[in-house]
Every structure is written in structure tokens, then in C-alpha cells.
A tleap script that builds the chain and sets N, CA, C and O, in Angstrom:
source leaprc.protein.ff14SB
mol = sequence {
  NLEU LEU GLU ILE VAL ASN THR ILE LEU SER
  LYS LYS GLY LEU LYS LYS LEU ASP LEU LEU
  LYS LYS GLU SER HIE LEU ARG ASP ASP ILE
  GLY LEU SER SER LEU ASP LEU ALA GLU LEU
  THR VAL LYS ILE GLU ALA LYS THR GLY VAL
  ASP ILE PHE ALA ASN GLY LEU VAL PHE THR
  VAL GLY GLU VAL LEU SER LYS ILE CSER
}
set mol.1.N position { -2.759 6.861 2.762 }
set mol.1.CA position { -2.278 5.717 2.655 }
set mol.1.C position { -3.136 4.891 3.017 }
set mol.1.O position { -3.523 4.057 2.198 }
set mol.2.N position { -3.654 4.907 4.331 }
set mol.2.CA position { -4.623 4.093 5.098 }
set mol.2.C position { -5.858 3.972 4.032 }
set mol.2.O position { -6.240 2.849 3.704 }
set mol.3.N position { -6.464 5.122 3.507 }
set mol.3.CA position { -7.609 5.091 2.783 }
set mol.3.C position { -7.549 4.556 1.442 }
set mol.3.O position { -8.571 4.266 0.820 }
set mol.4.N position { -6.369 4.415 0.974 }
set mol.4.CA position { -6.017 3.721 -0.509 }
set mol.4.C position { -6.055 2.089 -0.021 }
set mol.4.O position { -6.683 1.233 -0.644 }
set mol.5.N position { -5.346 1.850 1.083 }
set mol.5.CA position { -5.241 0.369 1.507 }
set mol.5.C position { -6.582 -0.136 1.742 }
set mol.5.O position { -6.902 -1.253 1.333 }
set mol.6.N position { -7.358 0.586 2.351 }
set mol.6.CA position { -8.724 0.243 3.049 }
set mol.6.C position { -9.702 0.072 1.717 }
set mol.6.O position { -10.601 -0.768 1.756 }
set mol.7.N position { -9.525 0.790 0.688 }
set mol.7.CA position { -10.138 0.708 -0.588 }
set mol.7.C position { -9.847 -0.646 -1.173 }
set mol.7.O position { -10.785 -1.374 -1.500 }
set mol.8.N position { -8.716 -0.987 -1.309 }
set mol.8.CA position { -8.334 -2.344 -1.817 }
set mol.8.C position { -8.752 -3.360 -0.976 }
set mol.8.O position { -9.086 -4.441 -1.461 }
set mol.9.N position { -8.782 -3.143 0.350 }
set mol.9.CA position { -9.101 -4.430 1.034 }
set mol.9.C position { -10.743 -4.437 1.022 }
set mol.9.O position { -11.203 -5.569 0.871 }
set mol.10.N position { -11.548 -3.565 1.129 }
set mol.10.CA position { -12.996 -3.574 1.053 }
set mol.10.C position { -13.287 -4.358 -0.453 }
set mol.10.O position { -14.133 -5.242 -0.584 }
set mol.11.N position { -12.612 -3.966 -1.300 }
set mol.11.CA position { -12.919 -4.535 -2.745 }
set mol.11.C position { -12.746 -6.201 -2.696 }
set mol.11.O position { -13.294 -6.972 -3.484 }
set mol.12.N position { -11.958 -6.538 -1.716 }
set mol.12.CA position { -11.659 -7.980 -1.436 }
set mol.12.C position { -12.488 -8.584 -0.501 }
set mol.12.O position { -12.382 -9.795 -0.310 }
set mol.13.N position { -13.345 -7.878 0.146 }
set mol.13.CA position { -14.178 -8.137 1.004 }
set mol.13.C position { -13.404 -8.409 2.493 }
set mol.13.O position { -13.855 -9.170 3.348 }
set mol.14.N position { -12.239 -7.687 2.616 }
set mol.14.CA position { -11.588 -8.006 3.801 }
set mol.14.C position { -11.911 -6.954 4.734 }
set mol.14.O position { -12.573 -6.005 4.314 }
set mol.15.N position { -11.550 -6.983 5.908 }
set mol.15.CA position { -11.938 -6.073 7.098 }
set mol.15.C position { -10.976 -4.922 6.858 }
set mol.15.O position { -9.780 -5.111 6.635 }
set mol.16.N position { -11.598 -3.606 6.917 }
set mol.16.CA position { -10.687 -2.334 6.829 }
set mol.16.C position { -9.858 -2.260 8.229 }
set mol.16.O position { -10.243 -2.674 9.323 }
set mol.17.N position { -8.585 -1.609 7.908 }
set mol.17.CA position { -7.822 -1.258 9.069 }
set mol.17.C position { -8.073 -0.041 9.771 }
set mol.17.O position { -8.478 0.933 9.135 }
set mol.18.N position { -7.858 0.036 11.167 }
set mol.18.CA position { -8.015 1.312 11.975 }
set mol.18.C position { -6.813 2.170 11.615 }
set mol.18.O position { -6.921 3.374 11.380 }
set mol.19.N position { -5.607 1.472 11.581 }
set mol.19.CA position { -4.331 2.397 11.489 }
set mol.19.C position { -3.522 1.303 10.683 }
set mol.19.O position { -3.817 0.121 10.504 }
set mol.20.N position { -2.316 2.087 10.206 }
set mol.20.CA position { -1.350 1.364 9.702 }
set mol.20.C position { 0.109 1.357 10.375 }
set mol.20.O position { 0.686 2.414 10.631 }
set mol.21.N position { 0.607 0.236 10.615 }
set mol.21.CA position { 2.159 0.463 11.453 }
set mol.21.C position { 3.139 0.579 10.342 }
set mol.21.O position { 2.919 0.075 9.241 }
set mol.22.N position { 4.270 1.272 10.638 }
set mol.22.CA position { 5.321 1.246 9.753 }
set mol.22.C position { 5.959 0.026 9.551 }
set mol.22.O position { 6.522 -0.168 8.473 }
set mol.23.N position { 5.960 -0.826 10.418 }
set mol.23.CA position { 6.697 -2.215 10.181 }
set mol.23.C position { 5.571 -3.206 9.708 }
set mol.23.O position { 5.831 -4.406 9.621 }
set mol.24.N position { 4.596 -2.826 9.469 }
set mol.24.CA position { 3.396 -4.040 8.829 }
set mol.24.C position { 3.968 -4.149 7.071 }
set mol.24.O position { 4.168 -3.303 6.200 }
set mol.25.N position { 4.067 -5.393 7.123 }
set mol.25.CA position { 4.320 -5.971 5.657 }
set mol.25.C position { 3.443 -6.103 4.971 }
set mol.25.O position { 2.506 -6.831 5.297 }
set mol.26.N position { 3.473 -5.393 3.726 }
set mol.26.CA position { 2.221 -5.289 2.774 }
set mol.26.C position { 1.438 -6.568 2.350 }
set mol.26.O position { 0.220 -6.567 2.171 }
set mol.27.N position { 2.164 -7.554 2.219 }
set mol.27.CA position { 1.727 -8.932 1.984 }
set mol.27.C position { 1.494 -9.634 2.924 }
set mol.27.O position { 0.361 -10.108 3.019 }
set mol.28.N position { 2.521 -9.935 3.949 }
set mol.28.CA position { 2.301 -10.772 5.122 }
set mol.28.C position { 1.293 -10.374 6.296 }
set mol.28.O position { 0.611 -11.148 6.968 }
set mol.29.N position { 1.354 -9.168 6.369 }
set mol.29.CA position { 0.578 -8.590 7.413 }
set mol.29.C position { -0.843 -7.900 7.072 }
set mol.29.O position { -1.869 -7.972 7.748 }
set mol.30.N position { -0.665 -7.279 5.970 }
set mol.30.CA position { -1.844 -6.538 5.409 }
set mol.30.C position { -2.790 -7.652 4.594 }
set mol.30.O position { -4.013 -7.792 4.582 }
set mol.31.N position { -1.805 -8.330 3.972 }
set mol.31.CA position { -2.626 -9.513 3.027 }
set mol.31.C position { -2.865 -8.982 1.521 }
set mol.31.O position { -3.706 -9.553 0.827 }
set mol.32.N position { -2.160 -7.936 1.036 }
set mol.32.CA position { -2.073 -7.633 -0.271 }
set mol.32.C position { -1.403 -8.676 -1.272 }
set mol.32.O position { -0.394 -9.288 -0.922 }
set mol.33.N position { -1.948 -8.856 -2.450 }
set mol.33.CA position { -1.437 -9.815 -3.433 }
set mol.33.C position { -0.648 -8.746 -4.588 }
set mol.33.O position { -0.661 -7.518 -4.506 }
set mol.34.N position { -0.097 -9.403 -5.463 }
set mol.34.CA position { 0.482 -8.749 -6.447 }
set mol.34.C position { -0.261 -7.766 -7.081 }
set mol.34.O position { 0.185 -6.632 -7.255 }
set mol.35.N position { -1.491 -8.162 -7.480 }
set mol.35.CA position { -2.453 -7.494 -8.173 }
set mol.35.C position { -3.021 -6.117 -7.315 }
set mol.35.O position { -3.581 -5.132 -7.796 }
set mol.36.N position { -2.751 -6.337 -6.163 }
set mol.36.CA position { -3.309 -5.482 -5.115 }
set mol.36.C position { -2.111 -4.266 -5.061 }
set mol.36.O position { -2.291 -3.048 -5.047 }
set mol.37.N position { -0.860 -5.002 -5.037 }
set mol.37.CA position { 0.201 -4.078 -5.075 }
set mol.37.C position { 0.190 -3.248 -6.181 }
set mol.37.O position { 0.457 -2.049 -6.102 }
set mol.38.N position { -0.134 -3.874 -7.315 }
set mol.38.CA position { 0.030 -3.075 -8.795 }
set mol.38.C position { -1.157 -1.738 -8.367 }
set mol.38.O position { -0.870 -0.543 -8.434 }
set mol.39.N position { -2.188 -2.159 -8.033 }
set mol.39.CA position { -3.266 -1.056 -7.613 }
set mol.39.C position { -2.826 -0.194 -6.868 }
set mol.39.O position { -2.991 0.972 -7.228 }
set mol.40.N position { -2.194 -0.431 -5.718 }
set mol.40.CA position { -1.657 0.403 -4.592 }
set mol.40.C position { -0.641 1.486 -5.305 }
set mol.40.O position { -0.689 2.711 -5.192 }
set mol.41.N position { 0.109 0.853 -5.921 }
set mol.41.CA position { 1.165 1.827 -7.005 }
set mol.41.C position { 0.365 2.760 -7.710 }
set mol.41.O position { 0.598 3.944 -7.471 }
set mol.42.N position { -0.493 2.498 -8.495 }
set mol.42.CA position { -1.191 3.365 -9.556 }
set mol.42.C position { -1.951 4.336 -8.645 }
set mol.42.O position { -1.926 5.541 -8.897 }
set mol.43.N position { -2.683 3.810 -7.504 }
set mol.43.CA position { -3.477 4.815 -6.697 }
set mol.43.C position { -2.503 5.791 -6.004 }
set mol.43.O position { -2.757 6.992 -5.909 }
set mol.44.N position { -1.370 5.220 -5.521 }
set mol.44.CA position { -0.572 6.381 -4.860 }
set mol.44.C position { -0.105 7.309 -6.086 }
set mol.44.O position { -0.244 8.528 -5.988 }
set mol.45.N position { 0.340 6.845 -7.017 }
set mol.45.CA position { 1.038 7.765 -8.161 }
set mol.45.C position { -0.002 8.778 -8.673 }
set mol.45.O position { 0.245 9.967 -8.871 }
set mol.46.N position { -1.215 8.167 -8.869 }
set mol.46.CA position { -2.402 9.233 -9.019 }
set mol.46.C position { -2.262 10.422 -8.198 }
set mol.46.O position { -2.090 11.553 -8.650 }
set mol.47.N position { -2.347 10.098 -6.903 }
set mol.47.CA position { -2.464 10.985 -5.800 }
set mol.47.C position { -1.172 11.808 -5.706 }
set mol.47.O position { -1.155 13.037 -5.637 }
set mol.48.N position { -0.217 11.105 -5.708 }
set mol.48.CA position { 1.094 12.027 -5.226 }
set mol.48.C position { 2.177 12.160 -6.195 }
set mol.48.O position { 3.225 12.757 -5.951 }
set mol.49.N position { 1.842 11.479 -7.514 }
set mol.49.CA position { 3.093 11.548 -8.551 }
set mol.49.C position { 4.087 10.967 -8.405 }
set mol.49.O position { 5.029 11.289 -9.129 }
set mol.50.N position { 4.259 9.946 -7.469 }
set mol.50.CA position { 5.484 9.120 -6.869 }
set mol.50.C position { 4.980 7.904 -7.455 }
set mol.50.O position { 3.793 7.586 -7.386 }
set mol.51.N position { 6.088 7.052 -8.173 }
set mol.51.CA position { 5.917 5.735 -8.439 }
set mol.51.C position { 6.856 4.902 -7.496 }
set mol.51.O position { 8.044 4.704 -7.749 }
set mol.52.N position { 6.202 4.434 -6.381 }
set mol.52.CA position { 6.754 3.705 -5.141 }
set mol.52.C position { 7.706 2.708 -5.628 }
set mol.52.O position { 8.683 2.595 -4.887 }
set mol.53.N position { 7.707 1.930 -6.690 }
set mol.53.CA position { 8.406 0.893 -7.048 }
set mol.53.C position { 9.552 1.689 -7.991 }
set mol.53.O position { 10.506 0.991 -8.337 }
set mol.54.N position { 9.541 2.769 -8.334 }
set mol.54.CA position { 10.685 3.109 -9.511 }
set mol.54.C position { 12.028 2.884 -9.148 }
set mol.54.O position { 12.812 2.739 -10.086 }
set mol.55.N position { 12.547 2.812 -7.805 }
set mol.55.CA position { 13.925 2.446 -7.545 }
set mol.55.C position { 13.977 1.337 -6.727 }
set mol.55.O position { 14.708 1.329 -5.736 }
set mol.56.N position { 13.091 0.139 -7.116 }
set mol.56.CA position { 12.955 -1.023 -6.380 }
set mol.56.C position { 11.797 -1.409 -5.717 }
set mol.56.O position { 10.848 -0.626 -5.707 }
set mol.57.N position { 11.716 -2.504 -5.153 }
set mol.57.CA position { 10.533 -2.965 -4.370 }
set mol.57.C position { 10.514 -2.279 -2.872 }
set mol.57.O position { 11.450 -1.830 -2.211 }
set mol.58.N position { 9.201 -2.358 -2.599 }
set mol.58.CA position { 8.870 -1.809 -1.280 }
set mol.58.C position { 8.192 -3.048 -0.705 }
set mol.58.O position { 7.514 -3.815 -1.388 }
set mol.59.N position { 8.428 -3.192 0.628 }
set mol.59.CA position { 7.742 -4.447 1.324 }
set mol.59.C position { 6.975 -3.790 2.603 }
set mol.59.O position { 6.028 -4.442 3.043 }
set mol.60.N position { 7.269 -2.676 3.178 }
set mol.60.CA position { 6.553 -2.206 4.502 }
set mol.60.C position { 5.887 -0.996 4.030 }
set mol.60.O position { 6.133 -0.303 3.044 }
set mol.61.N position { 4.857 -0.866 5.070 }
set mol.61.CA position { 4.206 0.490 5.068 }
set mol.61.C position { 5.269 1.765 5.313 }
set mol.61.O position { 5.169 2.810 4.670 }
set mol.62.N position { 6.112 1.580 6.145 }
set mol.62.CA position { 7.286 2.585 6.312 }
set mol.62.C position { 8.211 2.821 5.189 }
set mol.62.O position { 8.780 3.901 5.025 }
set mol.63.N position { 8.354 1.818 4.430 }
set mol.63.CA position { 9.055 1.866 3.181 }
set mol.63.C position { 8.190 2.770 2.097 }
set mol.63.O position { 8.751 3.490 1.271 }
set mol.64.N position { 6.733 2.640 2.208 }
set mol.64.CA position { 6.073 3.104 1.175 }
set mol.64.C position { 5.959 4.710 1.819 }
set mol.64.O position { 6.075 5.622 1.000 }
set mol.65.N position { 5.791 4.977 2.905 }
set mol.65.CA position { 5.900 6.494 3.344 }
set mol.65.C position { 6.965 7.167 3.065 }
set mol.65.O position { 6.929 8.372 2.815 }
set mol.66.N position { 8.115 6.414 3.077 }
set mol.66.CA position { 9.681 7.149 2.995 }
set mol.66.C position { 9.496 7.532 1.538 }
set mol.66.O position { 9.814 8.671 1.198 }
set mol.67.N position { 9.044 6.737 0.713 }
set mol.67.CA position { 9.139 7.157 -0.715 }
set mol.67.C position { 8.221 8.306 -0.989 }
set mol.67.O position { 8.612 9.281 -1.631 }
set mol.68.N position { 7.052 8.214 -0.530 }
set mol.68.CA position { 6.044 9.556 -0.778 }
set mol.68.C position { 6.212 10.746 0.103 }
set mol.68.O position { 5.501 11.735 -0.075 }
set mol.69.N position { 7.132 10.706 1.067 }
set mol.69.CA position { 7.287 11.876 1.914 }
set mol.69.C position { 8.495 12.800 1.349 }
set mol.69.O position { 8.793 13.846 1.925 }
savepdb mol mol.pdb
quit
């Protein structure tokens, strides 16, 4: 997940993260936009086969991790 998030951040010219905290909010703490979240979803689904938004919205890193585990 960290690799995917850092790929998105680097495309935006933002600093890569060293680690992700479960409580980090995808928009407020990490700074992902709606388009970034769409890209995140596509990349996660390509790697894991899981659509993280299939059963509702996710807001935090922890919610994403629980969906893909």
C-alpha cells in the first residue's frame, strides 16, 4: 500500500512517505484528491483483486488495509 500511495504522491510532486499509520486519513492527512483515490482503487484492485470501495467508502489507511487483508 505504501508503494502505491508513494507512486501517486510522487506524480503530484509531493514528498513520499516513510510509513503509513492506520489512523491516517487518506484525504486530510495524506492529501489524496478524488482523482488520486480513484487511481489508488484501480492500482489496489489490479494488485489484489479487491475493490476497496465495493461495500462503501473508506477514509483511513486502516480501513483500506482491512479491506485487502
